[in-house]
N, C-alpha and C positions, 0 to 999 in steps of 0.2 A: 671383812675389813682387816687390814694388816697395818700396824703402826709403822713398821720399817718401810713398807712400800709408800705410805703417805709421806714419810720423811724424804724419801728420794724424789717423789713427784713435787713436793713443796720446794725442793731445792732446784727444780728445773730439769731434772733428769727424765729421759724417756724410761718408763717402767714397763717391763714385760713380766707379767705374772702368769705362770703356767700352773697347772694342776696335774703334775705327773703321777703316774702310777707310783704308789708307795707313800704318797702324802696322806695325812690323817683326816682330810676334809670329808671323806665319804665313809668313815668308820674303820674299824680294825681290819676287816677283811681286805678292803682296798689298800689300807696302809701296809699290810703284810704281803702284797703282791710281789714285792722285790726281795722278800726274805730268801736268802741263799741264792739270789740272782741279781747281784748289784755290782756295778751299774749295768743295766741292760735296757729294758723297755723304758725305764724312767729317763735314761740318757737320751733315747730317741725322742721322747716327749719334749724334753728341754731343748735339745738341739733344733728341733723343728721350729720352736718358738724363736730361738736366736737367729736362725736362718731367715725367718720371716721379717724380723726387725731389720736385719742387714739388707734384705732384698727391697724393702720399702724405702731405703735410703735414709733412715732415721739416724744412723750412726756411721762413722768412718771406720771401715773394716781394718784400717791400718793401725788402729789404736784401741786394742781390746785389753781388758784388765780383769783378772779372775782372782777373787779372794778364796782362801781355802783350797789352793791349787796343789797341795802336796799329796792329796789322796782323795779317794771317793769320787763323788760326782763332779767336784770342782776340777780335779785332775782330768777326768774323762772329757769334760767340756773343753778345757784348755787344749788337750791333745786333739780333739776334733777341730777346733778353730785353727790350730797350727797346721793341721793336715789340710785345711782349706786354703792355706797360704797367708793367714793373718799374722800380724806382729802381736804377740801375746806376752803380757807380764803376769806372773803368778806370785801370790804372797801366801805365807803361812808362818806359824810361830817357830817351827823346828827347821833349822838351817840344813841339817844333814838330809832329811827327807825332801825338803824343798829343792836343794841343789840337785839331788839325784833325779827328782821328777823333772826339773827344768832341762837337765842334760838329756834325759831320755826322750823328751818330746820336742826339744829345740825351742824352748821359750826362754825369755828373760825372767829373772826372779829378784824379789826384794823380800828379805825377812822382816815380818811385821805381824804384830798382834792387832787384828782389826778393831779391837775394843780400846786400844791405846792411842790417844790423840797424837802424842809425840811420834810414835812409830808410823802412823799413817801419814803424818806431815812429811816424814822422811821419805816415804814411798812417793808422794807427789813431787818431791824435789828430785827424785831419781828418774822420773819418767817425764817425757815432754808434755803429752796431753793424754787424757783418757776420754775416749769416745763411747765405749761400751764397758760397763762394769757388770760382771757376773758375780754377784755376792753370794758365795756358797760357803763362806766361813761360818762355822757353827758347830755345835755339839748337840748330841742327843743322849739323854740319860735314861731314856725309856720311851715308850710309845706316846704316852699322854701326860701332859703337865700335871694333871690332878694326882698322879701317882708318885710325884717327886718329893723328896725331902726339901726343906727350905734351903739348905746348902746347895743341893743340886740345882734347884730352881734359880738361885743367884748366879751360878756358873752358866746355866743355859741362857738366862736373860742377858748376861754380859756378852757372851759369845754371839748370840743370835740377834739381839735387839740393840744393845749398846753399839756393837760393831756397825750396824746399819746406820745409826745416828752419826758415829764418828767418821764413816767413809763419805758422808755427804758434805 
């Protein structure tokens, strides 16, 4: 069960939930499969899911939106979607990295913190429609939540969970 996925589904979105290599659901060994190899196989796992959703006709491939697009798996997914000919908008909090990423891959961009309602409202004003949202905005302060300090936990929850709520 994932609260952020339930929020999206409740708001009427098509939800694709993958379990790529590197996630923590199968323990530390599975979670560390992408250590020093990121993004690679986890990207393949995620993109095969996105391709399947597009192929089934659930979304309009001309309106794709990726949060956390200035680096990591979000940028890799955005680049893959642009490479397939889709119109992609990426967001992130840092304009310098975001602008450079957008220019590199040929995407549009809007600077925004996914956990801030006012900034995500500005994103929605800047784009016509969103047909597919790849929500990869987030931070990781360690492998497992139980190992975090309370301050780190608050930052993780804001970036990873609050942002999912705000983007719906």
